[in-house]
Structures are given as structure tokens and as C-alpha cells.
N, C-alpha and C positions, 0 to 999 in steps of 0.2 A: 354504427355507421349510418344506418337509415335515419337516426335521430339527429344527424348533423355533426357527429363527433369525428372530425377529420382524421385524428390520430388512430381511431379505431378502423377507419377505412384503409389507412396505410397498413395497419397490422393484418387486416383481412386480406388485402392484396398480396402482401408478402407471404402469408401462409398458403394462399391459393397457388402462388407460383412454386413454392417449395413442394407442393403435393403433385405437381405435374410430372408426367413421364418424359423421357428423352424425346419420344416421337412428338408429343404435344409442344414441347419447347422448341424443337427444331422446326416444326411446321410454322410456328409463330415467327421464328427468325426468317424463314423463307418469305413469308408474307410481308414482313417488315422491310426486307431488302428489295422486294419487287422482282422484276424479270432478271433471270440469271443466264448469262452466256456460258455455254458449255463447250465451245470450240476455241482453238488457239489459246489454250490455257497456259499461263506462265508457270515455271517451276516454283515449288514452295521454298521458303527460306529455312535455314537451319533452326530447328526448334530450340535447342539449348541456347544458341546465341540470342534468339528472340526473348527467351525467358530471362536471360541475364541483363537485358537492356533495362536500366532503371528509369530512363526518361520516358514519361507517358506520351509526350508528343511524338517522339521518335518511333515508339512502338506503333502508335496509331497510324503514322505516316507510312510505315512498312506494311501493315496488315490491312488497312481499309481498302487500298487499291486491289487487293487480292481476294475480295469477297466472292467473286465468281469461282475462283479456284478452291477457296475454303468450303463453300457450300456444296460445290460439285463433288469434291473429295469426300466430304462428310457423308453425302448421300451414297457414295460408293463404298463406304466402310473403311476409308483410309484413316489410320490412327493419327498420323501427323496433322492432316487437315482438320480433323475433329479437335485435336488438342489446340491448334493455332486459332481455330474459331473460338474456343473457350478462352484463350489468352486475349483475343480481341475484346471479348465482352468483359473479362476481368479488368482490362485497361480502361474500358469505358466506365466501369464502376469507379476506378481510381480517379478518373477525370471528372466525373459528375458527382462523386460522393453519394452514390445511389446503390442501395442493396439489390435492386432488381437485376441489373447486369451481373452482379456477383453470383446470384442464384442461378442465372442462365449458365454462367461459366462453370459452376459446380456440376451441373447436370451434364454439360459437355465433357468436362474432365473425367467424370465417372464413366461415361461411354468410351472416351479415348483410352482410359485405363483398361477397360474390358477388351479393347482392340489391341492392347499390348504397348501402349505408350508409357514409358517410364517418366517422361517429362510431366505427364498428368499426375503421377504420384507426388512429385515434388510440389506441383502447383496446388494440389489439394492440401498438402501440408501448410502451404503459405496461407490459404484461406482460413484454415483452423487456427493458425498461429496469430493472425491479425484479427480474427473474428469478422471477416468480410462475407456477408451473406449467410453466415452460420454463427452459432454461439461460439465465442472464443474458447478453445480447448487445447491447452498446451500438451496434454497427454496424447491427444489424437495427432497433433502435429509431429510429436516425437515418433509416433508409430509410423507415420508416412515418411518422414525424413530418414528414419532408421531401417526402412525396408531394404532387405538384402539386394534387391534389384538396383538400388541407388548407391551401392558400395563404392562405385567409382564416379559418382556424380558430384562434382565439386560444390555446387550451390547447396545441395542437400547436406553434404558433410559439414560445410560452413555453418548452416542453419542449426544443425544438431550441436555443433560446438558452441554456438551462442547460447542455446538452451542449457547446456551443461555449465557454461560459465556463469550464467545468471541464476541457475536453479529454478528454471521455469518448467514445471511439469515433471521434474526429475531432481534427485538430490544433487546439490551443487558440487561440482568436481572440477577444479582448475586443472588437475592432472589429465582428466578426460578431454577437456576443451583444448588444452595444449596439444594433445595427441591428434585430435581431429583437425585443428587448424594447420598443423604441420602436414597432415595427410592431404588436405585440400590444397595447400600451398604447392606440394609436389605435383599436383595436377594442373598447376598454372593459375590458381585462383588468387588474384592480387589482394583482395581484402583479408583473406586468411593469412597471407604472408605478412601483411601489415599487423595483424593481431598477434602473430608470434613475436614480432618486434615489440609490440606493446607489452606483452607479458614479460619479456626480458627488461624492458624499460621500467616497469612498475613492480617487478618481483612477484608476479602471480605464478605460483607453483615453482618457478625457477628463481635463483638469486638475481638481484638487480645487476645487469651487465650492460652498460651503455654502448660499449663497442659492439657487442653482439646484437643489441637492439638496432643500432645504426645499420649494421649489415643487412638485417631483415627489412628494415624500412627502405633501404636503397634498392633491395631486390623487388619490393612492391612498387617502386616508383616507375610509372609508365606514362605515356602521353594521355592515356585514358584514365589513369588513376594517380592523381598528383599528391594525395595526402602524405604518402610515404616520402616524397621528395622534400616537402616542407619540414616534416619532423626530423628527417635525417640532417637537414641543414641546421636546424635548431640545436641538435645534439652536437654536431661538429663545432658550432660556436661555443657551446658550454664546455666541451672538453678542452678547447683551446684556452678558455678562461680558468680551467681547473675547477669548474662548478659541476659537481656530481649529484646534486640534489635533484629529485624528480620535480617536474613542473606540473602542478595541478591543473593549470590552464589547458594542458594538452589532453586531459582525461576525456573530454567530450568527443575526441576524434576516434575513440575505440569503435571499430566498425561493427555495430550490431544492427 
């Protein structure tokens, strides 16, 4: 780095950040955010709903205005505030394609986990699954997603199903993924409901059954999740034509 190799400077900075404690990272965040107001604080949003938001802009628009609340709560040892502060920095990493905020998020998630946040367990799994701020490690993500504390956490159950379906970090098992998608679907997780439909549609573990696939696709069809609506409509048209062959063009919709 001292000899002008920028990529080595980047590596040095990344390793330096990875070696910092929670206290060091949190103090840097407070300095970065400037003066924090500690009165008339607003209530925190639902952590699971925030984690389920896929849209980066929406997440940032919800969390950025709550920086006073997140930092004050983290200072007070509030698990949800610490988790949401980590989620904010993970989202900044998503937005900027930058490892540094991911590493900050990891440190905050680990602290939130210590404080009792199950959302932090799920989000640590996400970091390892995608390799954001850490080395990609499917076995570690499986460990986090499969933690007994997340046994009723639909996003984690879904993610575990995806890894079993694709054989990432675990022996591939359509039987296990089908079971997991059905479990998450029963908890109201629309992408999992869609995936059960997909498995009936394409004969993964179960026999091809277009009527059954259509039923699951329609169940997944909501205002916030429209993929199921379009595929169910396509199946209806095919059944009316007497066309029972699977359509390879729909394969890319499988929600991984």
C-alpha cells in the first residue's frame, strides 16, 4: 500500500475493519452520524418486516430517518435497535457495492445476537450465503438458517429450503426443500408458496400436477408478490388448450 498499490490499500483497510471490536465500530458510526438527539424518539419498526423488504431504496427510506433512535437504542443495549442499525449498514453495502458497510453490519449483528435478536441470526446467515463482507460460506449460512431459534422464522426456513434444493453446503434434497417450502408457506411466506407450486409444476420430488401447481401459484399471488399471478394465468391458458408440457421459459421465476 505504501508503495502505491491501491488494491493492497483496500485489502489492508478491509482487514483493519474486520479486526475492530463492536465498541470501536459503534464509536466510528456515532462519529460519522454526528450529533444524535435522544429525546422525543420514535418507535422502532418491526424487525422482521424490515428484513423482508427487498427494495434497497425502501429500506433506506425507512431506516435513515430513525438514526437517532437506532444509535440511542444500541447505546442502551436494545437488541432490536442494534439489529436495525446493522440492517441499515447492510443496506448501504447493497446500495454502494462496498464491503466496509457489510463488515460494520456483521459486527452489529453479532452484538444484536448476543443481546437476543433472532433476526440477527438470519441476517448473519445472509451475509455468509452471499459472501458480503465475509468469505462466502454455505455451511455457515446453513448453520445460521437452521438454528433452532429460527424454527418459526419464515425467511430463514425459505433460505434453508433454497440451499437444500440447490445442494449448496449440504447434500441436495428435493424432499427436504419441499418440506421446508411448505412449512414457510404455512407461515405466510409467499415466495415459499410459489416454490411449492413450482415443484408441482416441474416435478421436483412430486409428480407433475398442473392443477396443484396452479393452486399454489394462486395462493402466492398477492399485490406485493405478482409472480404467482402471472404463472397461474399461463397455466390456465395451457390447460384450456390441452397443453400439459412444462414451459422452460418459466424456469427463471423459481424464487431463489
